[in-house]
N, C-alpha and C positions, 0 to 999 in steps of 0.2 A: 378526610375528603377522598374523593375518588382517585384511584391510582391508574385509571385507564390510560392517561397520557404517558405514564412511565412505561406501561406494557407496550404501548404503540411505539415508543422510542426504542425499546429493546428489540422489537420486531424489525424496525427499520434498520438499525445498526447491525443486527444479525444478518439480514439479507445482504447488506452492503459488504459485510465481512466475508460471507460465503462467496459472493461473486468475485471479489478481489483475490482471495486466497486460492480459490479454484482456478481462476484465470492465470495467476502467477505460476501455479503448479503446472497447468497445461502448457505454459510457455517454457517449461523446463527450468523454472526458477523455484526450487522447493522452499516452501515456507510453512510454518506451523500456524494453526488457527489460534489467535489470542482468545482468552476466555473472558477477560474483564477490562477491556480497554477499547477505545475507538481508533487505535493505531495498529498497523501491521508492520512488523519488522521483517526485513528480507536480507539474507546474506548476499552481498553483491558479488558478481563474478569479477575476478581480478583483485578483489580486496580493497580497492581504493574508493571509498564512499563518495568523495568529492568528484572524482572523475566520472563515476557512474551517474550521479545526480546531474552533473553538467551535460553529459551525453543525452540523458533522457529529456532534459529541458531543451537542448539545442536541436536534437534530431526528431523528437517525438512530441514536443510541446507538452510534456508531462512533468509535473512538479512532485518531487519527493525531497525529504530532508536527509542530507548526508549524516551518517551516524557520528562522524568525527565531531560534529557540533555539540554532541553530548559528552565529549571527553574521549580520552584515549581508548576506553573499552568499547566505545561505539563505533570505532573504525572497523570497516569491513561490512557494515550494515547500512541500510537505508530505511527510513521510516515513511510509510504512507498513511495519510489520515483518511478516515472513513466519513468525511464531512460532505461529500458530494453525492448526488442521487445515483441510483444504480445505472441509469443510462449514461451518465458521464464516466462512471467507473468502467463500464464496458467500452466506451469510446477510448479511454486511456489505454486499456488493454489492447485494443485493436491497433492503436498507434505504436505501442511498445512492441507488438508482434512484428511490425514492419522493420524495426531497427535492431531487434535482438537476434 
């Protein structure tokens, strides 16, 4: 059958990834572009993933998952999902810029 829907999903997630990764880098939060997932991992400033995630939630109304939730090797990182439209990702970046 047609794989057009797969190609369209790849395009959508690729665009979301580009917007988020470029935005985080612009905010001075270096992160690498993932190649085969719809998550972006970010090394958090200060190293405490729970503190970082709580700060973003409380001050910017932005949700990310603290890395510690994935075990001890996840500590120091936060995970962002690419499940929202580009407009919402841009809005989240704008909110983050005000508190970071």
